[in-house]
C-alpha positions as CSV (number, residue, x, y, z in Angstrom):
1,X,136.5,100.9,75.7
2,X,140.1,101.1,76.9
3,X,140.0,104.9,76.3
4,X,136.9,105.3,78.4
5,X,138.3,103.3,81.2
6,X,141.5,105.4,81.1
7,X,139.5,108.6,81.1
8,X,137.4,107.4,84.0
9,X,140.5,106.5,86.0
10,X,142.1,109.9,85.3
11,X,139.0,111.8,86.5
12,X,138.7,109.6,89.6
13,X,142.3,110.2,90.5
14,X,141.9,114.0,90.1
15,X,138.7,114.1,92.1
16,X,139.8,111.8,94.9
17,X,142.9,113.9,95.6
18,X,140.7,117.0,96.1
19,X,139.6,117.7,99.7
20,X,136.6,119.7,98.4
21,X,135.3,116.6,96.7
22,X,135.0,114.7,99.9
23,X,133.7,117.7,101.9
24,X,130.9,118.2,99.3
25,X,129.9,114.6,99.3
26,X,130.0,114.6,103.2
27,X,127.9,117.8,103.4
28,X,125.4,116.5,100.9
29,X,125.1,113.2,102.9
30,X,124.8,115.1,106.1
31,X,121.9,117.3,104.9
32,X,120.1,114.2,103.5
33,X,120.7,112.3,106.8
34,X,119.3,115.2,108.8
35,X,116.0,114.9,106.9
36,X,116.0,111.1,107.6
37,X,116.6,111.7,111.3
38,X,113.7,114.1,111.5
39,X,111.4,111.5,109.8
40,X,112.5,108.8,112.2
41,X,111.9,111.0,115.3
42,X,108.4,111.9,114.0
43,X,107.7,108.2,113.5
44,X,108.8,107.4,117.1
45,X,106.8,110.2,118.7
46,X,103.7,110.6,116.5
47,X,101.4,107.5,116.3
48,X,100.1,108.4,112.8
49,X,103.5,109.2,111.3
50,X,105.0,106.5,109.1
51,X,108.6,106.1,108.1
52,X,108.8,103.0,105.9
53,X,109.8,102.1,102.3
54,X,108.6,103.0,99.8
55,X,106.5,105.7,101.4
56,X,109.4,107.8,102.6
57,X,110.9,108.4,99.1
58,X,108.9,111.6,98.4
59,X,110.3,113.1,101.7
60,X,113.9,112.0,101.2
61,X,114.0,112.9,97.5
62,X,112.3,116.3,98.0
63,X,115.3,117.6,99.9
64,X,117.7,116.1,97.3
65,X,115.8,117.9,94.6
66,X,116.1,121.1,96.5
67,X,119.9,121.4,97.2
68,X,121.3,118.6,95.0
69,X,121.5,120.6,91.8
70,X,123.4,123.5,93.4
71,X,125.8,121.0,95.0
72,X,126.4,119.5,91.5
73,X,127.1,122.8,89.8
74,X,129.4,124.1,92.6
75,X,131.4,120.8,92.8
76,X,131.7,120.6,89.0
77,X,133.2,124.2,88.9
78,X,135.6,123.5,91.8
79,X,136.9,120.3,90.3
80,X,137.2,121.5,86.7
81,X,137.9,125.3,86.5
82,X,141.2,125.1,88.5
83,X,142.6,122.7,85.9
84,X,143.2,125.6,83.5
85,X,145.2,127.7,86.1
86,X,147.0,124.7,87.4
87,X,147.9,123.7,83.8
88,X,146.7,120.1,84.3
89,X,144.3,120.5,81.4
90,X,147.2,121.5,79.2
91,X,149.3,118.7,80.5
92,X,146.6,116.1,79.7
93,X,146.8,117.3,76.0
94,X,150.6,117.1,76.0
95,X,150.4,113.6,77.4
96,X,148.4,112.5,74.4
97,X,144.7,113.2,75.0
98,X,142.8,115.0,72.3
99,X,140.6,117.9,73.3
100,X,137.6,115.8,72.5
101,X,138.8,113.0,74.8
102,X,139.6,115.5,77.5
103,X,136.1,116.9,77.2
104,X,134.6,113.3,77.3
105,X,136.4,112.9,80.6
106,X,134.6,115.9,82.0
107,X,131.2,114.6,80.8
108,X,132.1,111.3,82.6
109,X,133.0,113.3,85.7
110,X,129.6,115.1,85.6
111,X,127.7,111.8,85.1
112,X,129.7,110.3,88.0
113,X,128.8,113.2,90.3
114,X,125.1,112.8,89.5
115,X,125.2,109.0,90.1
116,X,127.2,109.6,93.3
117,X,124.7,112.1,94.7
118,X,121.8,109.9,93.9
119,X,123.5,106.9,95.3
120,X,124.1,108.7,98.6
121,X,120.5,109.7,98.8
122,X,119.2,106.2,98.1
123,X,121.7,104.6,100.5
124,X,120.7,106.9,103.3
125,X,117.0,106.5,102.5
126,X,117.3,102.7,102.7
127,X,119.6,102.6,105.7
128,X,117.5,104.9,107.8
129,X,114.5,102.6,107.7
130,X,116.5,100.2,109.9
131,X,115.9,102.6,112.8
132,X,112.2,103.1,112.1
133,X,109.6,101.6,114.5
134,X,107.6,100.5,111.5
135,X,108.3,97.6,109.2
136,X,108.8,98.4,105.5
137,X,107.0,96.5,102.8
138,X,108.5,94.1,100.3
139,X,108.7,96.7,97.6
140,X,111.6,99.2,97.9
141,X,110.8,101.4,94.8
142,X,107.5,102.1,93.1
143,X,107.4,103.3,89.5
144,X,106.7,106.8,90.7
145,X,109.8,106.8,92.9
146,X,112.0,105.8,90.0
147,X,110.4,108.5,87.8
148,X,111.0,111.0,90.6
149,X,114.7,109.9,90.8
150,X,115.0,110.3,87.1
151,X,113.6,113.8,87.1
152,X,116.0,114.8,89.9
153,X,119.0,113.3,88.1
154,X,118.1,115.3,85.0
155,X,118.0,118.4,87.1
156,X,121.4,117.7,88.5
157,X,122.7,117.3,84.9
158,X,121.3,120.7,83.9
159,X,123.0,122.5,86.8
160,X,126.2,120.4,86.3
161,X,126.3,121.2,82.6
162,X,125.9,124.9,83.4
163,X,128.8,124.6,85.9
164,X,130.9,122.8,83.2
165,X,130.1,125.5,80.6
166,X,131.0,128.3,83.0
167,X,134.3,126.5,83.9
168,X,135.2,126.1,80.2
169,X,134.5,129.7,79.3
170,X,135.8,131.6,82.4
171,X,138.5,129.1,83.5
172,X,138.4,130.5,87.0
173,X,136.5,128.9,89.9
174,X,135.9,132.3,91.6
175,X,134.5,133.9,88.4
176,X,132.4,130.8,87.5
177,X,130.9,130.6,91.0
178,X,130.2,134.3,90.9
179,X,128.3,134.1,87.6
180,X,126.5,131.0,88.8
181,X,125.1,132.7,91.9
182,X,124.4,135.9,90.0
183,X,122.3,134.0,87.4
184,X,120.4,132.2,90.2
185,X,119.5,135.6,91.7
186,X,118.6,137.2,88.4
187,X,116.4,134.3,87.3
188,X,114.7,134.4,90.7
189,X,114.0,138.2,90.3
190,X,112.6,138.0,86.8
191,X,109.2,136.5,87.8
192,X,108.8,139.2,90.5
193,X,109.5,141.9,87.9
194,X,106.8,140.5,85.6
195,X,104.3,139.8,88.4
196,X,101.9,142.6,87.4
197,X,102.0,141.7,83.7
198,X,98.9,140.0,82.5
199,X,100.5,138.3,79.5
200,X,99.7,134.6,79.6
201,X,102.4,133.9,77.0
202,X,105.0,135.6,79.1
203,X,104.0,133.6,82.2
204,X,104.1,130.4,80.3
205,X,107.6,131.3,78.8
206,X,109.0,131.9,82.3
207,X,108.2,128.3,83.2
208,X,110.9,127.2,80.8
209,X,113.7,129.2,82.2
210,X,116.6,126.8,83.0
211,X,116.3,126.8,86.8
212,X,112.5,126.8,86.7
213,X,112.6,123.7,84.5
214,X,114.9,122.0,87.2
215,X,112.4,123.1,89.9
216,X,109.5,121.6,88.0
217,X,111.4,118.4,87.4
218,X,112.0,118.2,91.2
219,X,108.3,118.9,92.1
220,X,107.1,115.8,93.8
221,X,103.5,116.6,93.0
222,X,104.2,115.8,89.4
223,X,105.1,112.2,90.3
224,X,102.7,111.5,93.2
225,X,99.3,112.7,92.1
226,X,97.8,111.0,95.2
227,X,99.2,113.9,97.3
228,X,97.1,116.3,95.2
229,X,94.0,114.5,96.3
230,X,95.0,114.9,99.9
231,X,96.0,118.5,99.7
232,X,93.5,120.1,97.4
233,X,90.4,119.7,99.5
234,X,92.0,121.9,102.2
235,X,93.2,124.7,100.0
236,X,89.9,126.5,99.3
237,X,89.3,126.7,103.1
238,X,92.7,128.5,103.3
239,X,91.8,130.8,100.3
240,X,94.4,129.1,98.2
241,X,94.1,128.0,94.6
242,X,93.9,124.3,93.9
243,X,97.2,122.6,92.9
244,X,97.5,120.7,89.6
245,X,100.1,118.2,88.5
246,X,102.5,119.4,85.8
247,X,103.1,117.7,82.5
248,X,106.6,116.5,83.3
249,X,107.3,115.3,79.8
250,X,107.7,118.7,78.3
251,X,110.2,119.7,81.0
252,X,112.2,116.6,80.3
253,X,112.5,117.5,76.7
254,X,113.5,121.1,77.5
255,X,116.0,120.0,80.1
256,X,117.7,117.6,77.6
257,X,117.8,120.5,75.1
258,X,119.5,122.8,77.7
259,X,122.1,120.0,78.5
260,X,122.9,119.6,74.8
261,X,123.3,123.3,74.3
262,X,125.4,123.9,77.4
263,X,127.7,120.9,76.6
264,X,127.9,122.0,72.9
265,X,129.0,125.5,73.8
266,X,131.6,124.0,76.2
267,X,133.0,121.8,73.5
268,X,133.1,124.6,70.9
269,X,135.0,126.9,73.3
270,X,137.4,124.1,74.3
271,X,138.2,123.5,70.6
272,X,138.8,127.1,69.7
273,X,140.9,128.3,72.6
274,X,144.4,127.3,73.7
275,X,144.8,125.5,76.9
């Protein structure tokens, strides 16, 4: 337990001294707050608009699910990758940490970032209702809200693990960020290249690409089936196919597998290479 507390303290001191850490948290909070301000303005100007707890969580969390994972990966890279060029990773080992303990500290950093981003979103969501013209109910979170938060947090972990793996292998924040954005572009292009293919197996397989899994985990329709009831009747009139809720359980399993593989590759690389 003392070792974990020590590792947590080390990672906190490193992160707190970096200006990019506070800038990223501030930018994330700003984007989330903007969505809250829009919701409040709508509630003030449109009679039928409601901005109360727990009804607002799908709106607040939808934006977090959209840009939160990328924030996590970028910040993980910017906090971790420079440690190799700055020799702080090497110094930690010289000071007595094993490579496994050093890596455990990075996992704690990743978990801390995910918790921090989720906490910022929840705090802004709750605080913003104080400015709403409507009164919230006695329940703050519904089971579906907590499930949605869990799915988003898992998506943040997938992206963050990817950022950790890139940092460990490339040991350069510029190279790691370049590969991160390149992969995002490539995975986005793959479905377009296979659009004319009629293979059902291929289409199903594309649903389990890493970023697509994160997108499915952040799909609010999978957690709030009542919205499907409201949206589907209008879609045939617009010549659109009916929406269906996804089986989120399979994406949870795949996401956990991705996290284990990415972290495993990172640990293996860290063990084999000199710092």
